[in-house]
VMD Tcl script that builds the backbone (N, CA, C; Angstrom):
set m [mol new atoms 420]
animate dup $m
set s [atomselect $m all]
$s set {name element resname resid chain x y z} {
  {N N MET 1 A 8.953 16.764 11.364}
  {CA C MET 1 A 8.046 16.012 10.500}
  {C C MET 1 A 7.715 16.867 9.279}
  {N N SER 2 A 7.693 16.241 8.131}
  {CA C SER 2 A 7.377 16.929 6.886}
  {C C SER 2 A 5.886 17.223 6.792}
  {N N GLU 3 A 5.557 18.474 6.559}
  {CA C GLU 3 A 4.151 18.848 6.398}
  {C C GLU 3 A 3.536 18.157 5.184}
  {N N PHE 4 A 4.314 18.062 4.082}
  {CA C PHE 4 A 3.802 17.398 2.884}
  {C C PHE 4 A 3.462 15.937 3.186}
  {N N LEU 5 A 4.382 15.212 3.830}
  {CA C LEU 5 A 4.155 13.794 4.121}
  {C C LEU 5 A 2.967 13.606 5.060}
  {N N TYR 6 A 2.874 14.463 6.056}
  {CA C TYR 6 A 1.773 14.367 7.013}
  {C C TYR 6 A 0.431 14.600 6.296}
  {N N ARG 7 A 0.373 15.607 5.450}
  {CA C ARG 7 A -0.850 15.911 4.701}
  {C C ARG 7 A -1.186 14.779 3.725}
  {N N PHE 8 A -0.172 14.278 2.992}
  {CA C PHE 8 A -0.386 13.177 2.050}
  {C C PHE 8 A -0.957 11.960 2.780}
  {N N ALA 9 A -0.334 11.582 3.895}
  {CA C ALA 9 A -0.793 10.407 4.654}
  {C C ALA 9 A -2.234 10.593 5.128}
  {N N GLY 10 A -2.548 11.780 5.601}
  {CA C GLY 10 A -3.915 12.047 6.061}
  {C C GLY 10 A -4.924 11.895 4.941}
  {N N GLN 11 A -4.601 12.437 3.760}
  {CA C GLN 11 A -5.519 12.328 2.625}
  {C C GLN 11 A -5.576 10.894 2.096}
  {N N PHE 12 A -4.430 10.231 2.038}
  {CA C PHE 12 A -4.389 8.854 1.543}
  {C C PHE 12 A -5.223 7.938 2.434}
  {N N SER 13 A -5.150 8.140 3.738}
  {CA C SER 13 A -5.864 7.252 4.665}
  {C C SER 13 A -7.379 7.405 4.571}
  {N N THR 14 A -7.868 8.458 3.909}
  {CA C THR 14 A -9.319 8.622 3.751}
  {C C THR 14 A -9.835 8.024 2.446}
  {N N LEU 15 A -8.925 7.517 1.602}
  {CA C LEU 15 A -9.361 6.929 0.338}
  {C C LEU 15 A -10.173 5.661 0.585}
  {N N ASN 16 A -11.163 5.452 -0.268}
  {CA C ASN 16 A -11.939 4.215 -0.254}
  {C C ASN 16 A -12.515 3.999 -1.650}
  {N N LYS 17 A -13.247 2.934 -1.821}
  {CA C LYS 17 A -13.757 2.576 -3.150}
  {C C LYS 17 A -14.683 3.639 -3.737}
  {N N ASP 18 A -15.232 4.510 -2.903}
  {CA C ASP 18 A -16.201 5.497 -3.368}
  {C C ASP 18 A -15.597 6.855 -3.697}
  {N N ASN 19 A -14.294 7.067 -3.432}
  {CA C ASN 19 A -13.725 8.399 -3.679}
  {C C ASN 19 A -12.369 8.352 -4.384}
  {N N LEU 20 A -12.150 7.351 -5.203}
  {CA C LEU 20 A -10.853 7.204 -5.858}
  {C C LEU 20 A -10.569 8.294 -6.889}
  {N N GLU 21 A -11.583 9.089 -7.242}
  {CA C GLU 21 A -11.317 10.235 -8.116}
  {C C GLU 21 A -10.380 11.229 -7.425}
  {N N ARG 22 A -10.257 11.144 -6.102}
  {CA C ARG 22 A -9.378 12.028 -5.329}
  {C C ARG 22 A -7.895 11.676 -5.485}
  {N N LEU 23 A -7.578 10.562 -6.153}
  {CA C LEU 23 A -6.177 10.228 -6.383}
  {C C LEU 23 A -5.458 11.343 -7.127}
  {N N GLY 24 A -6.173 12.055 -7.995}
  {CA C GLY 24 A -5.592 13.163 -8.742}
  {C C GLY 24 A -5.171 14.336 -7.867}
  {N N GLU 25 A -5.696 14.400 -6.653}
  {CA C GLU 25 A -5.277 15.437 -5.704}
  {C C GLU 25 A -3.928 15.096 -5.075}
  {N N LEU 26 A -3.584 13.822 -5.074}
  {CA C LEU 26 A -2.357 13.351 -4.435}
  {C C LEU 26 A -1.233 13.077 -5.426}
  {N N TYR 27 A -1.589 12.598 -6.619}
  {CA C TYR 27 A -0.601 12.106 -7.577}
  {C C TYR 27 A -0.624 12.914 -8.869}
  {N N SER 28 A 0.551 13.048 -9.471}
  {CA C SER 28 A 0.656 13.702 -10.771}
  {C C SER 28 A 0.109 12.776 -11.858}
  {N N HIS 29 A -0.207 13.330 -13.018}
  {CA C HIS 29 A -0.777 12.547 -14.114}
  {C C HIS 29 A 0.183 11.456 -14.596}
  {N N ASP 30 A 1.495 11.653 -14.386}
  {CA C ASP 30 A 2.495 10.681 -14.853}
  {C C ASP 30 A 3.071 9.839 -13.708}
  {N N ILE 31 A 2.285 9.627 -12.667}
  {CA C ILE 31 A 2.733 8.862 -11.497}
  {C C ILE 31 A 3.297 7.504 -11.916}
  {N N HIS 32 A 4.396 7.141 -11.285}
  {CA C HIS 32 A 4.980 5.808 -11.452}
  {C C HIS 32 A 4.873 5.148 -10.083}
  {N N PHE 33 A 4.033 4.125 -9.977}
  {CA C PHE 33 A 3.741 3.450 -8.706}
  {C C PHE 33 A 4.223 2.015 -8.787}
  {N N THR 34 A 4.948 1.591 -7.755}
  {CA C THR 34 A 5.469 0.224 -7.706}
  {C C THR 34 A 5.254 -0.337 -6.310}
  {N N ASP 35 A 4.826 -1.582 -6.240}
  {CA C ASP 35 A 4.840 -2.320 -4.986}
  {C C ASP 35 A 5.350 -3.729 -5.310}
  {N N PRO 36 A 5.536 -4.607 -4.329}
  {CA C PRO 36 A 6.094 -5.934 -4.631}
  {C C PRO 36 A 5.260 -6.782 -5.591}
  {N N LEU 37 A 4.013 -6.400 -5.824}
  {CA C LEU 37 A 3.142 -7.213 -6.672}
  {C C LEU 37 A 2.761 -6.553 -7.991}
  {N N HIS 38 A 2.901 -5.224 -8.094}
  {CA C HIS 38 A 2.435 -4.495 -9.274}
  {C C HIS 38 A 3.348 -3.323 -9.599}
  {N N GLU 39 A 3.267 -2.908 -10.843}
  {CA C GLU 39 A 3.902 -1.663 -11.273}
  {C C GLU 39 A 2.952 -1.012 -12.264}
  {N N VAL 40 A 2.604 0.242 -12.010}
  {CA C VAL 40 A 1.688 0.960 -12.896}
  {C C VAL 40 A 2.279 2.323 -13.245}
  {N N GLN 41 A 1.895 2.809 -14.394}
  {CA C GLN 41 A 2.390 4.087 -14.902}
  {C C GLN 41 A 1.185 4.937 -15.290}
  {N N GLY 42 A 1.080 6.112 -14.728}
  {CA C GLY 42 A 0.011 7.038 -15.081}
  {C C GLY 42 A -1.152 6.971 -14.114}
  {N N LEU 43 A -1.849 8.095 -14.017}
  {CA C LEU 43 A -2.937 8.229 -13.051}
  {C C LEU 43 A -4.097 7.282 -13.342}
  {N N GLN 44 A -4.443 7.074 -14.625}
  {CA C GLN 44 A -5.555 6.178 -14.935}
  {C C GLN 44 A -5.242 4.732 -14.545}
  {N N GLN 45 A -4.017 4.277 -14.809}
  {CA C GLN 45 A -3.644 2.914 -14.400}
  {C C GLN 45 A -3.653 2.798 -12.882}
  {N N LEU 46 A -3.245 3.856 -12.194}
  {CA C LEU 46 A -3.269 3.819 -10.724}
  {C C LEU 46 A -4.711 3.720 -10.227}
  {N N ARG 47 A -5.620 4.497 -10.823}
  {CA C ARG 47 A -7.043 4.399 -10.449}
  {C C ARG 47 A -7.566 2.983 -10.688}
  {N N ASP 48 A -7.220 2.419 -11.839}
  {CA C ASP 48 A -7.676 1.055 -12.156}
  {C C ASP 48 A -7.146 0.056 -11.129}
  {N N TYR 49 A -5.869 0.199 -10.762}
  {CA C TYR 49 A -5.262 -0.698 -9.775}
  {C C TYR 49 A -5.964 -0.569 -8.426}
  {N N PHE 50 A -6.187 0.662 -7.969}
  {CA C PHE 50 A -6.861 0.862 -6.691}
  {C C PHE 50 A -8.306 0.388 -6.737}
  {N N ASN 51 A -8.986 0.588 -7.861}
  {CA C ASN 51 A -10.358 0.068 -8.007}
  {C C ASN 51 A -10.380 -1.437 -7.813}
  {N N GLU 52 A -9.442 -2.122 -8.443}
  {CA C GLU 52 A -9.355 -3.573 -8.311}
  {C C GLU 52 A -9.020 -3.984 -6.879}
  {N N LEU 53 A -8.100 -3.249 -6.279}
  {CA C LEU 53 A -7.702 -3.526 -4.902}
  {C C LEU 53 A -8.896 -3.424 -3.949}
  {N N TYR 54 A -9.631 -2.323 -4.041}
  {CA C TYR 54 A -10.779 -2.126 -3.149}
  {C C TYR 54 A -11.930 -3.076 -3.461}
  {N N ALA 55 A -12.073 -3.483 -4.715}
  {CA C ALA 55 A -13.161 -4.397 -5.085}
  {C C ALA 55 A -12.955 -5.781 -4.499}
  {N N ASN 56 A -11.705 -6.153 -4.213}
  {CA C ASN 56 A -11.411 -7.510 -3.760}
  {C C ASN 56 A -11.300 -7.656 -2.248}
  {N N VAL 57 A -11.500 -6.589 -1.500}
  {CA C VAL 57 A -11.426 -6.666 -0.041}
  {C C VAL 57 A -12.688 -6.073 0.571}
  {N N SER 58 A -13.009 -6.538 1.765}
  {CA C SER 58 A -14.186 -5.988 2.446}
  {C C SER 58 A -13.785 -4.887 3.427}
  {N N GLU 59 A -12.496 -4.759 3.680}
  {CA C GLU 59 A -11.998 -3.722 4.590}
  {C C GLU 59 A -10.551 -3.438 4.202}
  {N N LEU 60 A -10.171 -2.177 4.204}
  {CA C LEU 60 A -8.793 -1.794 3.905}
  {C C LEU 60 A -8.506 -0.477 4.598}
  {N N ARG 61 A -7.436 -0.463 5.399}
  {CA C ARG 61 A -7.093 0.741 6.155}
  {C C ARG 61 A -5.582 0.856 6.274}
  {N N PHE 62 A -5.079 2.079 6.194}
  {CA C PHE 62 A -3.667 2.367 6.418}
  {C C PHE 62 A -3.542 3.240 7.651}
  {N N ASP 63 A -2.711 2.805 8.581}
  {CA C ASP 63 A -2.398 3.602 9.772}
  {C C ASP 63 A -0.944 4.022 9.665}
  {N N PHE 64 A -0.709 5.325 9.505}
  {CA C PHE 64 A 0.634 5.860 9.327}
  {C C PHE 64 A 1.238 6.206 10.678}
  {N N HIS 65 A 2.531 5.895 10.841}
  {CA C HIS 65 A 3.190 6.168 12.119}
  {C C HIS 65 A 4.604 6.699 11.961}
  {N N GLY 66 A 5.043 6.976 10.745}
  {CA C GLY 66 A 6.377 7.534 10.545}
  {C C GLY 66 A 6.399 8.440 9.339}
  {N N TYR 67 A 6.972 9.606 9.490}
  {CA C TYR 67 A 6.996 10.620 8.437}
  {C C TYR 67 A 8.418 11.161 8.359}
  {N N ASP 68 A 9.223 10.637 7.442}
  {CA C ASP 68 A 10.640 10.984 7.399}
  {C C ASP 68 A 11.012 11.628 6.071}
  {N N GLN 69 A 11.192 12.939 6.094}
  {CA C GLN 69 A 11.660 13.627 4.894}
  {C C GLN 69 A 13.174 13.571 4.902}
  {N N ILE 70 A 13.760 13.095 3.797}
  {CA C ILE 70 A 15.216 12.938 3.756}
  {C C ILE 70 A 15.881 13.976 2.861}
  {N N ALA 71 A 15.102 14.629 2.011}
  {CA C ALA 71 A 15.615 15.689 1.144}
  {C C ALA 71 A 14.408 16.493 0.675}
  {N N GLU 72 A 14.660 17.580 -0.015}
  {CA C GLU 72 A 13.571 18.369 -0.577}
  {C C GLU 72 A 12.827 17.519 -1.604}
  {N N GLY 73 A 11.540 17.281 -1.362}
  {CA C GLY 73 A 10.736 16.505 -2.302}
  {C C GLY 73 A 10.951 15.007 -2.252}
  {N N GLU 74 A 11.524 14.491 -1.160}
  {CA C GLU 74 A 11.750 13.054 -1.029}
  {C C GLU 74 A 11.590 12.633 0.419}
  {N N GLY 75 A 10.869 11.528 0.629}
  {CA C GLY 75 A 10.705 11.048 1.991}
  {C C GLY 75 A 10.077 9.664 2.043}
  {N N TYR 76 A 9.939 9.191 3.274}
  {CA C TYR 76 A 9.376 7.869 3.549}
  {C C TYR 76 A 8.213 7.991 4.522}
  {N N LEU 77 A 7.208 7.185 4.290}
  {CA C LEU 77 A 6.101 7.015 5.231}
  {C C LEU 77 A 6.135 5.578 5.730}
  {N N ARG 78 A 6.019 5.391 7.023}
  {CA C ARG 78 A 5.895 4.047 7.585}
  {C C ARG 78 A 4.440 3.837 7.971}
  {N N TRP 79 A 3.952 2.613 7.769}
  {CA C TRP 79 A 2.533 2.355 7.956}
  {C C TRP 79 A 2.269 0.895 8.299}
  {N N VAL 80 A 1.047 0.663 8.759}
  {CA C VAL 80 A 0.499 -0.688 8.919}
  {C C VAL 80 A -0.793 -0.717 8.110}
  {N N MET 81 A -0.859 -1.669 7.194}
  {CA C MET 81 A -2.064 -1.859 6.405}
  {C C MET 81 A -2.867 -2.988 7.045}
  {N N SER 82 A -4.150 -2.750 7.220}
  {CA C SER 82 A -5.067 -3.770 7.734}
  {C C SER 82 A -6.113 -4.018 6.657}
  {N N TYR 83 A -6.334 -5.287 6.352}
  {CA C TYR 83 A -7.346 -5.593 5.350}
  {C C TYR 83 A -8.009 -6.916 5.670}
  {N N ARG 84 A -9.160 -7.092 5.058}
  {CA C ARG 84 A -9.939 -8.318 5.239}
  {C C ARG 84 A -10.397 -8.792 3.854}
  {N N HIS 85 A -10.141 -10.067 3.581}
  {CA C HIS 85 A -10.562 -10.689 2.330}
  {C C HIS 85 A -11.255 -11.988 2.694}
  {N N SER 86 A -12.415 -12.231 2.122}
  {CA C SER 86 A -13.220 -13.386 2.517}
  {C C SER 86 A -12.512 -14.719 2.299}
  {N N ARG 87 A -11.570 -14.792 1.365}
  {CA C ARG 87 A -10.918 -16.072 1.067}
  {C C ARG 87 A -9.517 -16.197 1.671}
  {N N LEU 88 A -9.121 -15.243 2.480}
  {CA C LEU 88 A -7.801 -15.294 3.120}
  {C C LEU 88 A -7.945 -15.264 4.626}
  {N N ALA 89 A -7.169 -16.079 5.319}
  {CA C ALA 89 A -7.142 -16.109 6.788}
  {C C ALA 89 A -8.538 -16.255 7.378}
  {N N SER 90 A -9.372 -17.049 6.747}
  {CA C SER 90 A -10.751 -17.282 7.203}
  {C C SER 90 A -11.523 -15.987 7.389}
  {N N GLY 91 A -11.211 -14.983 6.582}
  {CA C GLY 91 A -11.924 -13.711 6.648}
  {C C GLY 91 A -11.499 -12.798 7.778}
  {N N GLN 92 A -10.459 -13.191 8.523}
  {CA C GLN 92 A -9.981 -12.360 9.623}
  {C C GLN 92 A -9.140 -11.196 9.093}
  {N N VAL 93 A -8.985 -10.160 9.906}
  {CA C VAL 93 A -8.168 -9.010 9.520}
  {C C VAL 93 A -6.701 -9.435 9.451}
  {N N ILE 94 A -6.045 -9.031 8.374}
  {CA C ILE 94 A -4.620 -9.281 8.166}
  {C C ILE 94 A -3.912 -7.937 8.268}
  {N N ARG 95 A -2.820 -7.894 9.029}
  {CA C ARG 95 A -2.052 -6.658 9.193}
  {C C ARG 95 A -0.645 -6.865 8.648}
  {N N VAL 96 A -0.193 -5.880 7.874}
  {CA C VAL 96 A 1.125 -5.942 7.262}
  {C C VAL 96 A 1.810 -4.592 7.439}
  {N N SER 97 A 3.036 -4.610 7.937}
  {CA C SER 97 A 3.815 -3.376 8.073}
  {C C SER 97 A 4.564 -3.110 6.780}
  {N N GLY 98 A 4.758 -1.834 6.485}
  {CA C GLY 98 A 5.496 -1.471 5.293}
  {C C GLY 98 A 5.905 -0.015 5.322}
  {N N CYS 99 A 6.527 0.395 4.239}
  {CA C CYS 99 A 6.875 1.803 4.100}
  {C C CYS 99 A 6.755 2.197 2.633}
  {N N SER 100 A 6.572 3.476 2.420}
  {CA C SER 100 A 6.454 4.041 1.086}
  {C C SER 100 A 7.548 5.074 0.889}
  {N N HIS 101 A 8.245 4.960 -0.221}
  {CA C HIS 101 A 9.224 5.966 -0.624}
  {C C HIS 101 A 8.522 6.859 -1.639}
  {N N LEU 102 A 8.494 8.163 -1.369}
  {CA C LEU 102 A 7.787 9.111 -2.221}
  {C C LEU 102 A 8.730 10.174 -2.752}
  {N N LEU 103 A 8.512 10.549 -4.003}
  {CA C LEU 103 A 9.156 11.711 -4.609}
  {C C LEU 103 A 8.035 12.640 -5.057}
  {N N TRP 104 A 8.192 13.944 -4.797}
  {CA C TRP 104 A 7.119 14.867 -5.134}
  {C C TRP 104 A 7.653 16.247 -5.499}
  {N N HIS 105 A 6.823 16.948 -6.241}
  {CA C HIS 105 A 6.969 18.390 -6.449}
  {C C HIS 105 A 5.772 18.983 -5.711}
  {N N ASP 106 A 4.713 19.333 -6.402}
  {CA C ASP 106 A 3.476 19.719 -5.715}
  {C C ASP 106 A 2.608 18.492 -5.439}
  {N N LYS 107 A 2.795 17.428 -6.243}
  {CA C LYS 107 A 2.108 16.144 -6.069}
  {C C LYS 107 A 3.145 15.035 -6.194}
  {N N VAL 108 A 2.784 13.850 -5.750}
  {CA C VAL 108 A 3.691 12.702 -5.818}
  {C C VAL 108 A 3.770 12.219 -7.265}
  {N N TYR 109 A 5.012 12.082 -7.764}
  {CA C TYR 109 A 5.207 11.558 -9.115}
  {C C TYR 109 A 5.893 10.190 -9.102}
  {N N ARG 110 A 6.413 9.773 -7.953}
  {CA C ARG 110 A 7.010 8.443 -7.807}
  {C C ARG 110 A 6.642 7.906 -6.436}
  {N N HIS 111 A 6.051 6.717 -6.409}
  {CA C HIS 111 A 5.609 6.085 -5.160}
  {C C HIS 111 A 6.030 4.622 -5.230}
  {N N ARG 112 A 6.883 4.220 -4.302}
  {CA C ARG 112 A 7.302 2.823 -4.243}
  {C C ARG 112 A 7.033 2.294 -2.847}
  {N N ASP 113 A 6.259 1.214 -2.778}
  {CA C ASP 113 A 5.929 0.576 -1.504}
  {C C ASP 113 A 6.834 -0.617 -1.268}
  {N N TYR 114 A 7.226 -0.780 -0.014}
  {CA C TYR 114 A 8.025 -1.923 0.420}
  {C C TYR 114 A 7.247 -2.644 1.518}
  {N N PHE 115 A 7.008 -3.926 1.311}
  {CA C PHE 115 A 6.359 -4.760 2.320}
  {C C PHE 115 A 6.614 -6.212 1.973}
  {N N ASP 116 A 6.340 -7.084 2.915}
  {CA C ASP 116 A 6.510 -8.527 2.735}
  {C C ASP 116 A 5.283 -9.078 2.006}
  {N N ALA 117 A 5.445 -9.420 0.733}
  {CA C ALA 117 A 4.330 -9.934 -0.064}
  {C C ALA 117 A 3.803 -11.246 0.503}
  {N N GLY 118 A 4.670 -12.034 1.116}
  {CA C GLY 118 A 4.216 -13.278 1.743}
  {C C GLY 118 A 3.270 -13.003 2.888}
  {N N ALA 119 A 3.629 -12.031 3.736}
  {CA C ALA 119 A 2.772 -11.676 4.869}
  {C C ALA 119 A 1.463 -11.059 4.390}
  {N N LEU 120 A 1.505 -10.380 3.248}
  {CA C LEU 120 A 0.307 -9.748 2.708}
  {C C LEU 120 A -0.650 -10.772 2.114}
  {N N LEU 121 A -0.110 -11.721 1.371}
  {CA C LEU 121 A -0.970 -12.577 0.571}
  {C C LEU 121 A -0.631 -14.051 0.669}
  {N N TYR 122 A 0.565 -14.422 0.257}
  {CA C TYR 122 A 0.897 -15.835 0.055}
  {C C TYR 122 A 0.731 -16.693 1.307}
  {N N GLU 123 A 1.090 -16.159 2.461}
  {CA C GLU 123 A 0.986 -16.939 3.692}
  {C C GLU 123 A -0.454 -17.234 4.077}
  {N N HIS 124 A -1.400 -16.536 3.456}
  {CA C HIS 124 A -2.799 -16.697 3.819}
  {C C HIS 124 A -3.595 -17.518 2.811}
  {N N LEU 125 A -2.913 -17.991 1.769}
  {CA C LEU 125 A -3.567 -18.869 0.803}
  {C C LEU 125 A -3.582 -20.285 1.372}
  {N N PRO 126 A -4.688 -21.015 1.217}
  {CA C PRO 126 A -4.822 -22.320 1.885}
  {C C PRO 126 A -3.634 -23.269 1.698}
  {N N VAL 127 A -3.257 -23.622 0.507}
  {CA C VAL 127 A -2.184 -24.600 0.301}
  {C C VAL 127 A -0.814 -23.934 0.410}
  {N N LEU 128 A -0.638 -22.839 -0.278}
  {CA C LEU 128 A 0.660 -22.164 -0.291}
  {C C LEU 128 A 1.047 -21.668 1.101}
  {N N GLY 129 A 0.064 -21.228 1.873}
  {CA C GLY 129 A 0.340 -20.756 3.229}
  {C C GLY 129 A 0.964 -21.833 4.097}
  {N N ARG 130 A 0.490 -23.065 3.984}
  {CA C ARG 130 A 1.057 -24.171 4.760}
  {C C ARG 130 A 2.480 -24.473 4.317}
  {N N VAL 131 A 2.731 -24.394 3.017}
  {CA C VAL 131 A 4.074 -24.630 2.496}
  {C C VAL 131 A 5.033 -23.553 3.000}
  {N N ILE 132 A 4.623 -22.301 2.959}
  {CA C ILE 132 A 5.466 -21.201 3.431}
  {C C ILE 132 A 5.730 -21.332 4.923}
  {N N ALA 133 A 4.708 -21.673 5.702}
  {CA C ALA 133 A 4.898 -21.862 7.145}
  {C C ALA 133 A 5.896 -22.985 7.402}
  {N N TRP 134 A 5.783 -24.082 6.660}
  {CA C TRP 134 A 6.718 -25.199 6.797}
  {C C TRP 134 A 8.137 -24.747 6.454}
  {N N LEU 135 A 8.300 -24.011 5.346}
  {CA C LEU 135 A 9.626 -23.519 4.955}
  {C C LEU 135 A 10.218 -22.594 6.019}
  {N N LYS 136 A 9.413 -21.732 6.579}
  {CA C LYS 136 A 9.910 -20.817 7.621}
  {C C LYS 136 A 10.373 -21.595 8.844}
  {N N ARG 137 A 9.620 -22.625 9.220}
  {CA C ARG 137 A 10.032 -23.436 10.379}
  {C C ARG 137 A 11.347 -24.143 10.081}
  {N N ARG 138 A 11.494 -24.668 8.868}
  {CA C ARG 138 A 12.714 -25.382 8.492}
  {C C ARG 138 A 13.929 -24.462 8.463}
  {N N MET 139 A 13.724 -23.239 8.006}
  {CA C MET 139 A 14.843 -22.297 7.889}
  {C C MET 139 A 15.148 -21.622 9.221}
  {N N GLY 140 A 14.168 -21.592 10.130}
  {CA C GLY 140 A 14.348 -20.918 11.414}
  {C C GLY 140 A 15.094 -21.781 12.335}
}
mol reanalyze $m
mol bondsrecalc $m
mol representation Tube
mol addrep $m
């Protein structure tokens, strides 16, 4: 197991709306962050994105369970994100599995998340969720 990945995951999992200034301990000033819904460049944009993310949920947690370093300064973290939003899934906790591809020197300068955006969001929207469920049944 990579010591860097293990340490990063531990610090990342302690982030919350009240300590986002700590992002600078994990990410370089020129961080390039991408997930299926957003792409941001630079530490300030990342802080703004995380501020918005935490402001829109009542609970958000990452549980890491895989730490795979594939080269010097490159690896993957596997995780389950749990979150609660008052307007999604009747306010129940939603869990989504995903992984993060990280590139780093002393801090992470490239972070790309992979997860099912439908499972994260679209399937839990009142009208769109029913349409997606219907499509999945038809295709299955």
